[in-house]
C-alpha positions, 0 to 999 in steps of 0.5 A: 194288678197288672204290671206295665211291660215294655213292647219288647217284653209284651212281644216275647210274652205273646210267644208264651215262653222265654228262651231259657239259659243252658242251666235252666234248660238242663233243669227243665229237661230233667224235670220233664224226664221225671214227669214222663217216667212217673207217668209211664210207670203209673199210668201207661203201664196200666192200660193193658189190664183189666178188661173194660168194665160194665156201666160207664166204662163200656157205655162210653167205649161203645159210643166211640165204637159205634161212632166209627162204625156209623161214621156219625160224629155228631149224634152218638149211639149206644146199642143202636140208640141215640146217646145224647147225654154227654159232650163229645170230645172224649168220644171223638178222642177214643174213636180216633184211637180206634181208627188208628189202632183198632178197637182194643182195650188199651186203645180205649184207654190211651186217649185218657192216659195221654190226657193225664200226661198233658195235665202233668206237663201243664201242671209242671209249666204252671207251677214253674211259671207261678213259683219256680222250676222245683215247685213245678216239678213237685206239683207234677209229682204230687199230681202224678202220685196222688190217689184220686187221679189214679183211681178215677182214670181206671174207667172212661170218665172225662173229669181229669180232662176237665182238670187239664183245661182248667189248668190251661185256662189258669195258665193263660189267665195268670199270664194275662195279669202280667201284661198291661194289655193282654196279647190276643194269643193269651186271650184267644188261648183262654177262650179256646181252652174254655171251649174245649172244656165245654166240649168235654163236660158241657157248661161246667167247662165254662162255669168253673173258669169264669167263676174262678176269674170273677171271684179272683178279680172281685177279691183283688179289686181288679174287675176292670181287667175283664175289659182287657181280655178282648171280649169280642174276638175271644167270644168269637173264638169260643163260639167257633170251637164250641158252637158247631157241634151243639148246633148240628146236634140240635138240628139232627135231633129236633123235637119229634112229636112227644119227644123233646129235642136235644136242646131240652134234654142236653141242657135242661134235663142233663145239666140243670135238672141233674144239678138239683136232683130232678133229672129224668129218669132218676138213678144217681145217688149222692155222697153225704156232704161231709164225706164228699169234702173229706174225700176231696182231701183224701184224693191228694193222699199222701200229700194232703198232710202238707195241704194246711201249710200250703193253704196258709201260705195264701195271702187272705188279708183284703188290704194286701190283696188290693195292692200289688201282688207278686206272681206267686201270691197271685197264683196262690190265691187263684189256685185256692179259688179254683179249688173252692169253686169246684168243691163249692159248686157240687156242695149244693148239687147231687154229687159223686165221689169223683166230681171234685177231681178237677180241683186236684191239680189246683191243690197239687200246685199249692202243695208243690209251691210250698214243698219247694220252699220248705227247706228255705226257713226253719218254720217251714221245715218244722211244719214239714216235720209235723206233717210227716209225723201226722202222715206216719201216724195215719200210716201206722193206724192204717197198717194196724187196720190192714194187719187186722184185715189180714189176720181176719181174712181166710185163704181162698179155696183153689179156683174159688169165685170171688163173687161167692165170697162177697156180700152184695149191697146193690143199694150202694152201686149208684156210687162210683166205689159202691162195689167195694163195700161188698168185701168180706173177710173171706173175700179179703183172702184173695187180696192178701199179697196186695195188702201185705205189699201195701202195708210194707210200702206205706210203713217204709215210705212214711218212716223214711220220709220222717227220718229224712225230714229230720235230717234236713233233706226234705227233697229226698223225703219227697222222692221216697213218698213218690216211690212209696206211691208208685208201689202202692198204686201198683198194689191198687192196680193188682187188686183192681185186676183181681176184683174186675170179674165182679165189675166186668162181663167180658168172660161171659161175652167170650163164652157167648162169642164161642157159640154166637151166630148172626141172628142170635139174640142176647138179652140182659135181665136188668138194665143196659148198664149192668152188662154193657160189656156184652155190647162192646165185646160182642159188637152186636146189639142187645135186647133189654128185659126191662122197661126203658130206663137209664142211658137208653131211656131218652134215645128209645123215644125217637121214632127211628129207635130200634126195638131194644126193650122186651116185656116178659111176654115178648121175651118168652116168644124170643126164648122159644123161637128157632134161633139161639137166645142168650140171657145175661142175669145176676140172679142164680134162678131168674124168675123169667125162666121158671116156666121156660127150658133153659141151660147154663152156659157160663158163670163168672163174677156172680153173673150167669149166661143162660141159653134156650138150648143146650150148646156143645 
């Protein structure tokens, strides 16, 4: 329920921040310094390695590179073909980074990492507003050191940025509840964040915040608050930001003959049909529902052990919810609804492991709010000790498994190629983490240092946390858990670098680059996304020995699309032409070359480059 405020208070709140006292300012500076240092140690330090990966990583990077090359900021292209699947904001940010810093691996990752920093700062401010200074800091620390956000910012997907806009929209909405008549800046700020979210991940950028707000106001019996949000002017602000790109994209990519235009492809095929699993062409696997729910909790590891009591702190009694709620009660309820809306939305659709990433900031805020009051009551302290025992038990069990893996692993021979030690499971590669199912005891031998360091860090961290909570020093326990995760995520990064040759074709691109001359042909034996790294690092168009499919399927239908797809017959003609031709393949003896002369140029990560003539 909105609480009446004086005109002076309303004017002050329209500025979004009150002037803090010296003591409060000092605490804020300390908290902000901690957040920045955590971000620098975990995220900034990891932007220089490994190489960019095949599939979504370099497909999105290549779209941004071609945007700069073509000076085309409306219609995206990859491999010279229109790429209209995604909203443009992430590509604009990467393209701007390229304009400023040049096309580099770290400049590709920089916008996403800055987005993570912005999300951490907004989470801190939101937690501080909803609960307290300490709660805001804890919420940001939980988010910065959680497993899921780190894993799914290793490649270029915008889901963490969706979480940023949801956090900002939550900030503006909760501020609006504190005012009898919400200021125009609050309402317009909310509209602007929704528009930016639509430009980041299309319609879910509008569905998530609006559904969350509607459910909150319905549960609290305050639906009339919607009428206070300056609907006309807020809608105009939203359209002023979100509409221009959609209109221009529709005008520049209309229906042409049998090719349906942008509006059908973008809204119907890529959103509605994708949601119900009818997208054309198919190619997205889906995570089983129970695993999907479980992974949502796992992504907040190790802090998920404090989630049950954090959720229990939410007031769920309808009579009380229809009364006058405190700011912390309002925030608790809204954060829980936010998380449920995101997870619930994808429960009924096709889903990948990372689709619930936008819900993680809400869970971090709930956990941060509870951690801040843990020391205030014996019942809370007892719950913290129980959770710490649960975490310690999980770590001990995981460490036993880790030690078992270490014992079963075999030292890799000097110079061994990791790809030769893996067991391939191509049926699982449509899942984001499918490649990690390839690991065998022989392959694990190459990850021994990371396994040992991870087991040691987890045992020490979980053990010290448990001891400190029995010493009634939960704040030190939280510091230990954060330090444990810095060490663990460093191990994850090191393992990722070791595994990256399997996921990237950069070394093969460099091998081609040493011999490539303008006019030479580079062909992928398979689908474009399998070797999109070549396109990015060679900065030259590729040919695809495959029927039109995947990311290039729709764009290839336009009359102005360059010739990209080859048949076996046309490929054979290319191969025997006077110029040099390179073939990327993940087959040791590709059948396409059986009757043609061919030479091996390079092998790496289970992939090879063949040429049509011997190169020196």
